[in-house]
N, C-alpha and C positions, 0 to 999 in steps of 0.2 A: 104246284102254284104256278103253272106256266103263264097264266094270265095275269100274274101279279107284277106291277110296276113299283119298284122300291128304291127310295134314294135317302141316303143318310147324309144329312147336311150339318155344318159346324159353324158355331159362332165363337170367335177366337178370344174375345174379351172375357166371357164367362165360362168358356170352355163347354159350351152347351151343344148337345145334340138335338136337332129336329128331324123328325121322320116323315116322309111322304110315301104314302101307300095308295094305290090306285089299281082298279080293275081295267085292263087294257082294252077289254071288249066294250064295257059299258061306259068307261071314262070317268065313273064315279070315284072320287078320292077322299082321303082322310089325312089330315096333318096332325101330328103329336108334337106338343111343346114348341110353338113357334116364339121367337124372340122379336121384340119391336123393332130392334135395329136392322133386321134382315128381312122385314116384311116385303120389300121391293124385290129382293132376290127370290124369295119363295113364290111369290106371285108371278114373277117372270118365268120361272120354272114350270109352275102350273099352266100358264098360257101357252108356252112352247110345246107342251105335251098335250094341249087342248084337253085338259081336264077340267071336270065339274067338281069343285071342292064342296062336298057335302058336310062334313063334320071337321071341326077342330077339337081335339081332346087335350085336356091338361092332366098331367100325372098328380100335380098338387099345386097348391098356391105357393109360387116360387118367392124365395127371400133375396135371391142374388140377382135377379134381372126381371124386367118387365115384359110380359107376354105380348105377343103381336095378335092375339085371338080376336080381340074387338076390331082392330083395324082390318084384318082380313074378313070379317064377317061384314063390315061395312062394304067392302069391295065385292065380295062373292055371294053373300047372303048365306053363307055356311052356318050351320047351328053349332054353338059351343057346349062341350060336354065337361062337367066337373063333378067331383064328388059332391053328393048332397050334405055331407057333413059339414061343409063350410057355409051352408045356408047363404050362398051368394045370389043376390037378385038379378045379376046380369047373365048368368049362364042359361042356356035354352034347355039342357037336360041335366037334372040332378041325379047323378049316377049312384047306383048301389051295387054291392058285390053280387056278381052273376048277371048283371044286365048285359045285353047284346046290342051291338051296333053293326047294322048291315050295310055294306056298299058293293055294288055288283053282286058277284057271286060269293063274296066273302063275308066272314062273320068275325067280328072282334068281340071278346068276352072281357068285361071289366072285372078286376080282382082287387078287393079292398085289401091293403096291405099297410094299415097304420103303424106308425112308429117314428119315422123321421118327422112327419107332422101327422096330426090325427086324421086327416083326410086323404092321405096318399092312396092313389089307384094305379095299378098295373094294367097293361092291355095285352092280351094274348091273342095272336092270330097263327093259327096253326101251330108250327113248331117255333114261333118267335115270340118272345115276351119282351114288352117295352116297360122296364122296371122304374123309370123316373130316378128318384134318389134312394128308394128303399133298398135296392141292391146295385152297387156299383161294380166295377171290375176290380176285384181284390180289395173291396172295401164296401162302404155303406154310408148313407146319409147321416148327419149327426142328429142327435134325439133332444137337444137341450132348449127347444123353443117351439112355438106354435102347437102346443099340445103333444109334443113329441114324448115317446117313452121307449126306453131301451127294452124293457120287458115286452112290449107290444112288437117292436121291430124283431127282436129275435124270434117270436111267435110267428110273424109274418113271413118271414124268410124260411124258417126251418119247416113250419107246418104247412105252408101254402106253396111258395115258390120251389122248395126243394122236393115237393111232392111230384113235381112233373120229371118226364123222362130225362135221362142224363144228356141226351143229345139235343135237347131243347137250346135254342140260341137266346142269349141275353143281350138286350141292347139298352144301355142306361141313358139318363139324361145328361150326364156329364162324363168326361174322362179328362184326367190332368196328366197322364203318363204316355199318350200316344196310342192306346188301344181303341179299337173301334167296336169290338163285340167280344162275347166270352160265351160259355155254355154253363148248364147246370152242374154238369160233371166238374168242370175246371174250378167253378167256385165252391163246391163241396170239398175240394181237395186242397185248394191253394188260397183260398179267401182267409187272410191272417185273423179277421175278426169272427168270421162265421163259418169256418170250415167245421166239418163234422166232430173234430176233436175238441172243439171249444164249447165249454159248458154256458148255460145261461149266466150264472153268477160270474164267470170270467168275462163274458160280453159285456155285461153291466158295469163291471169294473173298468174294462177297456174304455168304454164310452164315457164314463164319469171323470176319466183321468185325461181327456183330450185337451180341455182348457182352451178352445178355439175362440178367437175373436168373432164378434158378430160380423156377418156378411155386410159389406160396405153400403149396400142399397137397401138393406132390410125396412128402414122405416119409409122409404120411398115405394119400394117394390110390393111389399105385402098389401097396403091399402090400394094400390092401383090394381094389382091383380085380382083382389076381390071384386073389382069392377071390370074385370076382363081387359085390363091394360089402360083403362082411362086415367088420366093423371088426377091425382088427388087435388081437389080444390083447395086453395089457402083459405081456410076458414078463419073468422075472427074469433079469438079465444075469450070466452066469457071469464072475467075476474070477479072474484067474490072477496070482500073485505073480512079481515080476521075477526073483527067485532060482530058482523053478522053470523059467521060460523059459530063462534063462541056462545052468542046468546041462544041459538037454536042447534046446539051440538047433536042433538039425538036425531035431527032430520037427515043428518048428512052421513054419507059412508066416506071415511078419510082414507085416502091411500097416498103413503109416503113413497116417494120414488127415489130416495137417496140410498146410499150404501148402508149395509148393516151397521159398520162402525160409526157412521154419521147419525143413524138412528138412535144410537145409545151414547151419544157424545155429550158435551156440556149444553148444547142447544136443546137436548132432549126431544121428545116427540109429542103430539097431541094425544091425549087418553083414548084409547080405543082404535087408534090408526092401525091400518094393515100396511106392513112393509111389502113393497114390490118394486125392486130396483129397476130404473129404467133400463130396457134391454129385454133379454129373454123372460125374466121374471114377471115384468109387467105384460109381456105377450100372453103368458100363461094366466095371469091374474084377469086379464080382460075377458078371456074365454070363460071364466067362472063367475063374473060379475053379471047382474041383471041389468038390462038396458033401461029398466024402470027406475033403478036407484038414482038418487042425487048424489053425485060423487064429486068431492073436492080432492084435487091433485095437490100435493105439497112437497117441497123440497127446502133446500137452504135459503135460496133468495128469490125463487120464481122462474127461474130459467129451464131447469130440467121439467119442472111441473109443467110448463107451457108446452114443452114438446110432448109429455104425456097426455095433456088435454086434447092437443091436436090429433094425436094418434086414437085416442078414444072416439073423437067425432068422426075421423075417417073410417072407423070400425063400426059406425053406426049408433053411438051413444048421444043422447040428445040433452041429457040433464047432467051435464059435467062443468066443472068450474076449476080455474087455476086460483089458488091461494095468494092474494096479493102480498108480495114481499116475503113470502115463505116464512121459515121458522125464525129468521132474523126479526122480521116485523112482528111476529106473534109474541116474541120475548120482549121487543121494545114496548108493546102495549101491556105487558106484564100479565099475560094470559097463560 
């Protein structure tokens, strides 16, 4: 790959790697996983190298930072590629497993690797694989939100990524310990979660016991990244009265975003309500709900359900409401 220009760039707040790939002859370039805060840096490098940014590729919809893809498209006219699983209206290319992206004499192959999220995509260029959060150096991405699945991640790594030659290089989306790359052989041997001695059942147990806090920016980042980094607009949250819901209860899908212990405490819950605690559980629930449903979000007093309603609006739901006053008001009304 004598004509390949390759730069690995780092964003220190979220420990994110961005990768610049270009053909030195044609000057056509690809950028993988840009970060909003480093758009100026990335564009400066692209300009200094006299490159034509043709594509910006995302490995997944990130929960820990906002992408710079939309801003880079404004500046350069590059096309944005993202897994079609997300059904994002802002991407230019809805990518599927096996799709190919050509720049200059080089060809990138898209590899669907669900597990960390439902739409994770790795990218292979010759003997280099850009693995996003699916496979990290001596680790892997969590599997407890955005349609994540430990079973699917194990399959993605073992059956897809580990099927490549041992000397293939691994370039992840993050590293927290100072590594820059690894190889398939090294991860097969030394990855504590996914080395070849670990069974699927053991991996599922490992992932279930992580008990990680949510990424700090998840409620800001996920809806913004579904729009290629555009900030989510502050939508007014529709409020619905307890009386209106009670009188026509069969017309609404009730989603209670409290914790399980609150759902069953003395305040009780609305008959037929679905429990989906604000956070990862609600992320999963939103993926399974129809955007045609009339959904009422409820919590104790209306604060958390307001956040849930905003999240639903940002994810494209149009018929959603926050229950006025929550379960406190519902009980005050004797309902």
